[in-house]
C-alpha positions as CSV (number, residue, x, y, z in Angstrom):
1,M,-5.5,59.4,-34.4
2,T,-8.2,58.9,-31.6
3,R,-11.5,57.5,-32.2
4,G,-14.4,58.5,-30.3
5,D,-14.3,55.8,-28.0
6,G,-10.6,56.8,-26.8
7,R,-8.9,54.1,-28.5
8,R,-5.9,54.8,-30.9
9,T,-6.1,53.7,-34.3
10,E,-3.0,53.6,-36.9
11,R,-3.3,56.1,-39.6
12,V,-3.8,54.7,-43.0
13,R,-1.4,56.5,-45.4
14,R,-2.3,57.6,-48.8
15,P,0.1,56.3,-51.6
16,A,3.1,58.9,-51.9
17,R,3.2,61.0,-54.8
18,G,6.5,62.2,-56.5
19,A,8.8,60.6,-59.1
20,S,5.8,58.7,-61.0
21,W,7.3,60.5,-64.1
22,L,10.4,58.3,-63.6
23,V,8.9,54.8,-62.9
24,G,5.3,55.2,-63.7
25,H,2.8,52.7,-62.6
26,G,1.5,49.7,-64.5
27,R,-2.1,50.7,-64.3
28,R,-1.8,54.3,-65.0
29,G,0.2,54.1,-68.3
30,P,4.0,54.4,-68.9
31,A,6.3,56.8,-67.3
32,P,7.5,59.5,-69.8
33,V,11.2,59.1,-68.9
34,L,11.0,55.6,-69.7
35,V,9.4,55.8,-72.9
36,L,11.8,58.5,-74.0
37,A,14.7,56.3,-73.0
38,A,13.4,53.2,-75.0
39,G,12.7,55.4,-77.9
40,L,16.5,56.6,-78.0
41,V,17.4,52.9,-77.7
42,V,15.4,52.0,-80.6
43,A,16.7,54.8,-82.4
44,L,20.5,53.3,-81.9
45,V,19.3,49.6,-82.7
46,V,17.7,50.3,-85.9
47,T,20.4,52.6,-87.3
48,P,22.1,49.6,-89.0
49,V,18.8,48.8,-90.7
50,V,18.3,52.4,-92.0
51,F,21.9,51.9,-93.1
52,I,20.8,48.6,-95.5
53,V,17.5,50.6,-96.5
54,L,19.3,53.5,-97.7
55,D,22.0,51.5,-99.5
56,L,19.2,49.5,-101.1
57,V,17.6,52.5,-102.4
58,A,20.9,53.8,-103.8
59,Q,21.4,50.4,-105.8
60,P,20.2,50.4,-109.3
61,P,16.6,49.2,-109.4
62,G,17.1,46.3,-112.0
63,T,20.0,44.7,-109.8
64,V,17.8,44.8,-106.7
65,W,14.8,43.4,-108.2
66,D,16.9,40.5,-110.2
67,A,18.6,39.5,-106.9
68,F,15.1,39.7,-105.0
69,W,13.3,37.4,-107.7
70,R,15.9,34.8,-108.4
71,P,15.0,31.1,-107.5
72,R,18.1,30.9,-105.3
73,T,16.6,33.7,-103.0
74,L,13.4,31.6,-102.5
75,S,15.5,28.4,-102.0
76,L,17.2,30.0,-99.2
77,A,14.5,31.3,-97.5
78,L,12.9,28.0,-97.5
79,S,16.0,26.4,-96.1
80,T,16.6,28.8,-93.4
81,A,13.2,28.8,-92.3
82,G,13.1,25.0,-92.0
83,L,16.3,25.1,-89.9
84,V,14.8,27.6,-87.5
85,V,11.7,25.8,-87.2
86,T,13.2,22.5,-86.5
87,T,15.9,23.6,-84.1
88,T,13.6,25.8,-82.2
89,S,11.2,22.7,-81.8
90,A,13.7,20.4,-81.0
91,C,15.1,23.0,-78.1
92,L,11.6,23.2,-76.7
93,L,11.3,19.5,-76.8
94,V,14.6,19.1,-75.0
95,G,14.7,22.1,-73.0
96,I,11.3,22.1,-71.2
97,P,11.8,18.6,-69.9
98,T,14.9,19.2,-68.7
99,A,13.7,22.0,-66.6
100,L,10.9,20.2,-65.2
101,L,13.4,17.4,-64.2
102,I,15.8,20.1,-62.4
103,A,13.3,22.2,-60.9
104,R,10.4,20.0,-59.8
105,T,11.4,16.5,-59.3
106,D,13.6,14.8,-56.5
107,L,16.4,14.0,-59.3
108,V,19.7,12.6,-57.9
109,W,22.5,15.2,-58.1
110,R,19.7,17.8,-59.1
111,S,21.9,20.9,-58.5
112,G,24.8,19.3,-60.4
113,W,22.6,18.7,-63.4
114,Q,21.3,22.3,-63.4
115,V,25.1,23.4,-63.7
116,V,25.5,21.0,-66.7
117,A,22.4,21.8,-68.6
118,A,24.0,25.5,-68.5
119,L,27.4,24.3,-69.9
120,P,26.8,24.3,-73.7
121,L,26.4,28.0,-73.4
122,A,30.3,28.0,-73.1
123,I,30.8,26.0,-76.1
124,P,31.0,28.3,-79.5
125,S,28.8,27.0,-82.2
126,Y,31.7,26.7,-84.7
127,V,33.8,24.9,-82.0
128,A,31.0,22.1,-81.5
129,G,30.5,22.1,-85.2
130,F,34.1,21.6,-85.9
131,A,34.3,18.7,-83.2
132,W,31.3,16.8,-84.9
133,V,32.5,17.1,-88.6
134,S,35.9,15.8,-87.4
135,L,34.3,12.5,-85.6
136,T,31.1,11.8,-87.6
137,P,29.8,12.0,-91.1
138,L,26.9,14.3,-90.0
139,R,26.6,17.3,-92.5
140,G,23.9,19.5,-94.1
141,F,20.7,20.2,-92.6
142,W,20.5,17.4,-89.8
143,G,24.1,18.3,-89.0
144,S,23.2,21.9,-88.5
145,V,20.1,20.9,-86.5
146,V,22.1,18.9,-84.3
147,V,24.9,21.0,-83.3
148,L,22.6,24.2,-83.0
149,T,20.2,22.4,-80.8
150,L,22.8,21.3,-78.6
151,V,24.5,24.8,-78.0
152,S,21.0,26.4,-77.9
153,T,18.9,24.4,-75.4
154,P,19.9,26.2,-72.6
155,Y,18.3,29.5,-73.7
156,V,15.0,27.5,-73.2
157,T,16.1,25.4,-70.1
158,L,17.4,28.4,-67.9
159,P,14.5,30.5,-67.9
160,V,12.0,28.2,-67.9
161,A,13.7,26.5,-64.7
162,A,13.6,29.8,-63.1
163,A,10.0,30.2,-64.2
164,L,9.0,26.9,-62.5
165,R,10.6,27.7,-59.3
166,R,8.5,30.8,-58.8
167,A,5.4,29.6,-60.4
168,D,2.5,29.2,-58.2
169,V,1.6,25.5,-57.3
170,G,-1.6,26.5,-55.6
171,T,-3.4,26.1,-59.1
172,E,-1.8,22.6,-59.5
173,D,-3.0,21.5,-56.2
174,V,-6.3,22.6,-57.2
175,A,-6.3,20.5,-60.4
176,R,-5.0,17.3,-59.0
177,T,-7.7,17.7,-56.3
178,L,-10.4,17.8,-59.0
179,G,-9.2,14.6,-60.6
180,A,-6.7,16.0,-63.2
181,G,-3.9,13.5,-64.2
182,P,-0.2,14.8,-64.5
183,L,-0.4,15.8,-68.2
184,R,-3.5,17.7,-67.9
185,T,-2.3,19.3,-64.7
186,F,1.1,20.7,-66.5
187,W,-1.1,21.6,-69.4
188,A,-4.0,23.6,-67.7
189,S,-2.1,25.1,-64.8
190,T,1.9,25.0,-65.2
191,L,2.3,25.4,-68.9
192,P,0.5,28.9,-68.8
193,Q,2.9,30.2,-66.3
194,I,6.2,29.0,-68.0
195,A,5.0,29.9,-71.4
196,P,6.4,33.4,-71.3
197,A,9.4,32.3,-70.3
198,A,9.6,29.4,-72.8
199,G,8.6,31.9,-75.6
200,A,11.3,34.1,-74.7
201,G,13.9,31.1,-74.8
202,A,12.4,30.1,-78.1
203,L,12.7,33.6,-79.7
204,L,16.6,33.6,-78.6
205,V,17.1,30.3,-80.1
206,A,15.2,31.1,-83.5
207,L,17.2,34.4,-83.6
208,Y,20.5,32.5,-82.8
209,T,19.7,30.1,-85.5
210,L,18.9,32.9,-88.1
211,A,22.1,34.8,-87.5
212,D,24.3,31.9,-87.2
213,F,27.2,31.6,-89.7
214,G,29.9,29.3,-88.3
215,V,27.8,26.0,-88.2
216,V,25.9,26.3,-91.4
217,A,29.3,27.0,-93.0
218,I,31.2,24.2,-91.3
219,M,28.0,21.8,-92.2
220,R,28.0,23.3,-95.9
221,Y,24.3,24.0,-95.2
222,P,22.8,26.7,-97.5
223,A,21.5,29.1,-95.2
224,F,21.1,33.1,-95.6
225,T,24.0,34.0,-93.4
226,W,26.3,31.8,-95.4
227,A,25.1,33.1,-98.6
228,V,25.5,36.8,-97.4
229,Q,29.1,36.1,-96.4
230,T,29.9,34.6,-99.7
231,A,28.0,37.5,-101.6
232,F,30.1,40.1,-99.4
233,A,33.5,38.6,-99.1
234,G,33.4,36.0,-102.2
235,T,32.0,37.7,-105.3
236,F,31.3,41.2,-103.7
237,N,27.9,41.3,-105.1
238,R,26.7,44.0,-102.9
239,A,23.3,44.4,-104.3
240,L,22.8,40.4,-103.7
241,A,24.1,40.6,-100.2
242,L,22.0,43.7,-99.3
243,V,18.8,42.0,-100.6
244,L,19.7,39.0,-98.9
245,S,20.2,40.8,-95.5
246,A,16.8,42.7,-95.8
247,V,14.9,39.2,-96.3
248,L,16.9,38.2,-93.3
249,V,15.7,41.0,-91.3
250,A,12.4,40.5,-92.3
251,M,12.2,36.8,-91.4
252,A,13.6,38.0,-87.9
253,L,10.8,40.3,-87.6
254,T,8.2,37.6,-88.7
255,V,9.7,35.5,-85.8
256,I,9.5,38.2,-83.3
257,L,5.7,38.9,-84.2
258,A,4.6,35.2,-84.0
259,E,6.2,35.3,-80.3
260,R,4.3,38.4,-79.5
261,A,1.0,36.9,-81.0
262,V,1.7,33.6,-78.5
263,R,2.6,35.9,-75.6
264,R,-0.5,38.0,-75.8
265,R,-2.7,35.0,-75.5
266,V,-1.1,34.2,-72.4
267,A,-2.1,35.9,-69.0
268,P,0.4,37.4,-66.7
269,P,1.0,35.5,-63.4
270,E,-1.0,37.1,-60.7
271,R,0.9,35.4,-57.9
272,V,4.3,34.3,-57.4
273,R,5.9,31.4,-55.3
274,T,8.5,32.4,-52.7
275,D,9.3,28.9,-51.2
276,S,11.4,26.7,-53.3
277,T,10.4,23.3,-51.6
278,S,6.9,22.8,-52.7
279,G,5.7,21.1,-55.8
280,S,8.4,18.6,-56.3
281,S,7.3,15.3,-57.7
282,T,9.1,12.0,-57.0
283,L,10.5,9.8,-59.7
284,G,11.1,6.5,-58.4
285,A,13.9,4.0,-59.3
286,V,13.1,3.3,-63.2
287,R,12.2,6.9,-64.0
288,Q,15.3,8.2,-62.1
289,T,17.6,5.8,-64.1
290,L,16.1,6.6,-67.4
291,A,16.4,10.5,-66.5
292,T,19.8,10.3,-65.6
293,A,20.8,8.5,-68.8
294,V,18.9,11.0,-70.9
295,L,20.4,14.1,-69.4
296,A,23.9,12.3,-69.4
297,T,23.7,11.6,-73.2
298,V,22.6,15.4,-74.2
299,A,25.7,16.5,-71.8
300,C,28.4,14.2,-73.5
301,A,27.0,15.3,-77.1
302,G,26.9,18.9,-76.2
303,V,29.9,19.4,-73.9
304,G,32.0,16.2,-73.7
305,L,32.6,15.8,-77.6
306,P,33.8,19.2,-78.1
307,V,35.8,19.4,-75.3
308,V,37.7,16.0,-75.7
309,T,38.3,16.6,-79.2
310,M,39.9,20.1,-78.5
311,L,42.0,18.4,-75.6
312,V,43.7,15.8,-77.9
313,R,44.5,18.6,-80.6
314,A,45.8,20.9,-77.5
315,A,48.0,18.0,-76.4
316,Q,49.3,17.4,-79.9
317,S,49.9,21.0,-80.1
318,V,51.7,21.3,-77.0
319,S,54.0,18.4,-77.7
320,R,55.0,20.0,-81.2
321,H,55.8,23.5,-79.4
322,E,53.1,25.3,-81.3
323,T,51.4,27.1,-78.4
324,E,51.4,30.9,-78.6
325,L,51.3,31.5,-74.7
326,D,51.7,35.3,-74.8
327,R,49.2,35.7,-77.4
328,L,46.7,33.5,-75.7
329,L,46.9,35.4,-72.5
330,H,46.6,38.7,-74.1
331,A,43.4,37.6,-76.3
332,A,41.9,36.0,-72.9
333,G,42.2,39.3,-71.3
334,T,40.6,41.3,-74.2
335,T,38.0,38.9,-74.6
336,V,36.9,39.1,-70.9
337,A,37.1,43.0,-70.9
338,L,35.0,43.4,-74.0
339,G,32.5,40.8,-72.5
340,L,31.9,42.7,-69.6
341,A,31.9,46.2,-71.1
342,G,29.4,45.0,-73.7
343,A,27.4,43.3,-70.9
344,V,27.1,46.3,-69.1
345,L,26.0,48.6,-71.9
346,A,23.5,46.2,-73.6
347,T,21.8,45.7,-70.0
348,A,21.6,49.4,-69.3
349,L,19.8,49.7,-72.7
350,A,17.7,47.1,-72.2
351,L,16.2,47.9,-68.7
352,P,13.7,50.6,-70.1
353,I,12.5,48.3,-73.0
354,G,12.1,45.3,-70.3
355,V,10.4,47.3,-67.9
356,L,8.0,49.0,-70.5
357,S,7.1,45.6,-72.1
358,A,6.5,43.6,-68.8
359,R,4.2,46.5,-67.4
360,H,2.5,47.8,-70.1
361,R,0.8,45.5,-73.1
362,T,-0.1,48.1,-75.4
363,R,0.9,48.4,-79.3
364,P,3.1,51.3,-78.9
365,V,5.3,49.3,-76.2
366,A,5.2,46.1,-78.1
367,A,6.4,48.3,-81.3
368,L,9.2,49.6,-79.3
369,E,10.3,46.3,-77.9
370,T,9.9,44.3,-81.3
371,A,12.2,47.0,-83.0
372,T,15.1,46.1,-80.6
373,Y,15.3,42.5,-81.9
374,V,15.7,43.9,-85.4
375,G,19.5,44.2,-84.6
376,H,19.7,40.9,-83.2
377,G,18.6,39.4,-86.3
378,L,21.2,40.8,-88.4
379,P,24.1,39.0,-89.2
380,G,27.4,40.3,-87.9
381,I,29.0,40.8,-90.8
382,V,26.0,43.3,-92.2
383,L,26.2,45.1,-88.8
384,G,29.8,45.3,-88.9
385,L,29.7,46.6,-92.5
386,S,27.2,49.3,-91.4
387,M,29.2,50.3,-88.3
388,V,32.1,50.8,-90.5
389,Y,30.1,53.0,-92.9
390,L,28.7,55.0,-90.0
391,T,31.8,55.6,-87.7
392,L,33.7,56.5,-91.0
393,A,30.9,59.1,-92.2
394,Y,30.0,60.7,-88.9
395,V,32.6,59.8,-85.9
396,P,35.7,58.7,-87.5
397,S,37.5,59.3,-84.2
398,I,36.2,56.1,-83.0
399,Y,36.6,54.0,-86.3
400,Q,38.3,50.5,-85.4
401,T,38.3,51.4,-81.5
402,F,36.9,49.3,-78.6
403,L,34.2,52.1,-78.1
404,A,32.7,51.5,-81.6
405,L,33.1,47.5,-81.0
406,V,31.4,47.7,-77.7
407,I,28.3,50.1,-79.1
408,A,28.1,47.5,-81.9
409,Y,27.6,44.8,-79.1
410,G,25.1,46.7,-77.3
411,I,23.1,47.0,-80.6
412,L,23.3,43.2,-81.2
413,F,22.5,41.8,-77.7
414,V,20.3,44.1,-76.1
415,P,17.0,41.6,-76.8
416,K,19.3,38.9,-75.0
417,A,19.0,41.0,-71.8
418,A,15.5,42.7,-72.5
419,G,13.8,39.4,-72.4
420,S,15.3,38.3,-69.0
421,I,14.4,41.5,-67.7
422,R,10.9,41.4,-69.1
423,T,9.9,37.8,-67.8
424,A,11.6,38.9,-64.2
425,V,9.6,41.9,-63.6
426,A,6.4,40.6,-65.1
427,Q,6.9,37.8,-62.3
428,V,6.5,40.7,-59.8
429,P,2.9,41.3,-59.1
430,L,1.7,44.9,-59.3
431,S,-0.2,44.4,-55.8
432,L,3.2,44.4,-54.0
433,E,4.1,47.6,-55.2
434,D,0.7,48.9,-54.3
435,T,1.2,47.7,-50.8
436,A,4.7,49.5,-50.6
437,R,3.1,52.7,-51.7
438,T,0.1,52.3,-49.2
439,L,2.8,51.9,-46.4
440,G,4.4,55.4,-47.3
441,R,6.9,54.5,-50.0
442,S,7.6,56.8,-53.0
443,P,6.8,55.3,-56.3
444,G,10.6,55.1,-57.1
445,G,11.2,53.7,-53.8
446,A,8.5,51.3,-53.9
447,W,9.9,50.0,-57.4
448,L,13.4,49.6,-56.1
449,A,12.2,47.9,-52.6
450,V,9.8,45.3,-54.3
451,T,10.4,45.1,-57.9
452,G,13.9,45.8,-58.3
453,R,14.8,43.7,-55.1
454,L,12.7,40.6,-56.6
455,A,13.5,41.0,-60.2
456,W,17.5,41.6,-59.9
457,P,18.2,38.0,-60.6
458,G,16.6,38.3,-63.9
459,V,18.7,41.5,-64.8
460,A,21.7,39.8,-63.5
461,T,21.0,36.6,-65.8
462,G,20.4,39.0,-69.0
463,G,23.8,40.6,-68.8
464,L,25.4,37.4,-68.0
465,L,23.8,36.0,-70.9
466,V,25.0,38.9,-73.0
467,A,28.6,38.5,-71.6
468,L,28.6,35.0,-72.6
469,T,27.4,35.6,-76.1
470,I,30.0,38.4,-76.7
471,M,32.9,36.4,-75.6
472,K,32.1,34.0,-78.4
473,E,31.0,36.5,-81.0
474,L,32.8,36.5,-84.3
475,P,31.9,38.0,-87.4
476,A,31.2,41.9,-86.1
477,T,34.5,41.6,-83.9
478,L,36.4,40.6,-87.0
479,M,35.4,43.5,-88.6
480,L,35.4,46.0,-86.0
481,R,38.2,45.2,-83.5
482,P,41.4,47.6,-83.5
483,T,44.1,46.6,-85.7
484,G,46.6,44.1,-84.1
485,T,43.9,43.2,-81.5
486,D,42.9,39.5,-80.8
487,T,40.3,38.0,-79.1
488,L,40.1,34.4,-78.5
489,A,37.4,33.9,-81.0
490,T,39.0,35.7,-83.6
491,R,42.4,34.2,-83.5
492,L,40.6,30.7,-83.2
493,W,39.1,31.5,-86.5
494,Q,42.2,32.7,-88.2
495,L,43.8,29.6,-87.4
496,T,41.1,27.0,-88.1
497,D,40.7,29.0,-91.5
498,I,44.4,28.1,-92.6
499,A,43.9,24.5,-91.3
500,A,46.2,25.2,-88.2
501,Y,43.9,23.0,-85.8
502,G,46.5,22.1,-83.4
503,P,47.5,25.8,-82.5
504,A,43.8,26.8,-82.6
505,A,42.6,24.2,-79.8
506,P,44.4,26.0,-76.9
507,Y,42.2,29.1,-77.9
508,A,39.1,27.0,-77.9
509,L,39.8,25.3,-74.6
510,T,40.6,28.9,-73.2
511,L,37.6,30.3,-74.8
512,V,35.5,27.5,-73.2
513,A,37.1,27.9,-69.5
514,V,36.4,31.8,-69.9
515,A,32.8,31.1,-71.1
516,T,32.2,28.5,-68.3
517,V,32.2,31.1,-65.4
518,P,28.9,33.0,-66.8
519,A,27.4,29.9,-67.7
520,L,28.0,28.6,-63.9
521,L,26.7,31.8,-62.7
522,L,23.6,31.4,-65.2
523,S,22.9,28.0,-63.8
524,R,22.6,29.2,-60.3
525,D,19.1,29.7,-58.5
526,W,19.6,33.2,-57.8
527,S,16.1,33.2,-55.9
528,R,17.8,31.3,-53.1
529,P,19.5,33.2,-50.6
530,V,23.5,33.0,-50.5
C-alpha cells in the first residue's frame, strides 16, 4: 500500500475468520464444539452416579433412611472430613516450601531434589502403609495422615514449582523496591500467581484422600471407603453401602465447590515469564544445610523406608525360591499397557473441559468442570460395581474386557488431566493469541501456534499423572479386569491378603520401578528446551 507521500507502508491484517466455531475465543464466549464435547464427557463421567441414585431409589425407603440417620454414618463423615482436612493442609505446608526451594533458590543439587520430590508418586499408598506398619507403631488417624501426606505431597509440589517458574517476577521486584520484606512480597505478589496451581494440587490431594482405601484399611482408621468396602464385601448390606457412597460423593462435591470458591477470588495471571534464570534467592550456608536436611528427611520417610522394606523382603523371597518370574513379567506388561491406554483416553476426555474452564469463568462452564470431579470422588469399588451393572445391562460384549477397564480409568481420572490442562492454558495470556490472529493466523492456527505450543507441557503432565495413577489403581481393576489377567497392583494385593509378603515384595518393587518412569518425567522442567 502506498501513502500520499510516496512511502510504502505495511498492511495491517484483520483478524482471520473461520474455525472460531471450533476453538472459540476467550472474550467472545465458548466454542459450540467445545461445549458439546464437554457435555458428552460429563454425561459419561456422571453415569456411575446416576447408577447410585437409581439404585438408592429402588431400595426400600425405610432401609435407606435408617442407614442415613444412624450415628455411625455421622461418625464416619466426621472422621473422614478430619482426615481430608489434615492431610491436605499438611501437603500444602510441605509442598509449597519444597517448590519454592526447588524453583526459586540456589539450593545445591536443585535438579536432583526436583526428581526426588516427584518419586513418592511412584510409591503406592498401600505399599507405603504396609512398610510403616511393619517398622513403626504408627496406626489410626495420625498413621493415615503421615502416609497419605508423604505419598500425596508431589500433587502440590510439582504444579506449584511449574507455576513459580512461569510466574511474573516483575511485581515481586516492585514490591521489594517499595520496601516489602520477603514474607510480605510472597503473600502480596507470589502467592496470588501460584494459588490456582496450589488449589488444583490440594484438590487432587483431598479427592485422593477421600477415595483411598489401602492406607485406611492397613492403619485400621474408620473412614468411608473402608466402611463401603465392608458393607459391600463383608455383610453385603447394599442399602448401607449405597448410602455411604452417596454421602462420599456429596463430600467430594463439597471439596470441589470449596476449591472453586477460592479460585474465583484469584485473578488470572496477565503476564507469563519466559526465562527461568531470574527470581532466584541466595540461601547461605546455614539455610542450605537446614533445607537439605529437611528435604532428605522427607525423602527417606516417603521413598527410602518403603523401598528398603520391600528390598529386604524381596531378598528373602529370592533366597527361598518364591519369586513368580513369568507371572511378574506378564503383569508388568499389562500394567504399562493399561496405564498408557487409560492416560490417552483420560487426556482426550479432559481437553475440552480444561480449555473451557481456563478461558471461560462462567457458571455453566464451572458446573461442567465440577461434574467431571464426581467420578474421581467415587471409591473404586463403587465405580467397579456400577460398570459391571451397566456393561451387563447395555453392552455385555465388553463385560470384563480391557475396553471396559480403560473406560473406567477415563471416568476416574479425567480431573487429574483436566486440572493440569486448565492451569497450563490459563497461564497463556489471550493477548498472545490476539497478536497471532492480527498477523493473519486463523483462530485454530493461532491457538495451536501459541496456546497449544506453550500449554503442551501441562497437557503432557496431566497425561503422565494419569498413567502413574492407573498403574497403582487397585479396587476398580480388581473388579473389572478380564478373568485370569493380573496387574502388578492386583497380584500384590492378592499375595499380601494371604500374608505372602515375601512373594509380594518383587511385585511391589517392580510396580515402584515402572511407576518411577512417569514420576521422573513429571519432575522434568518441561518449559526448558531439550
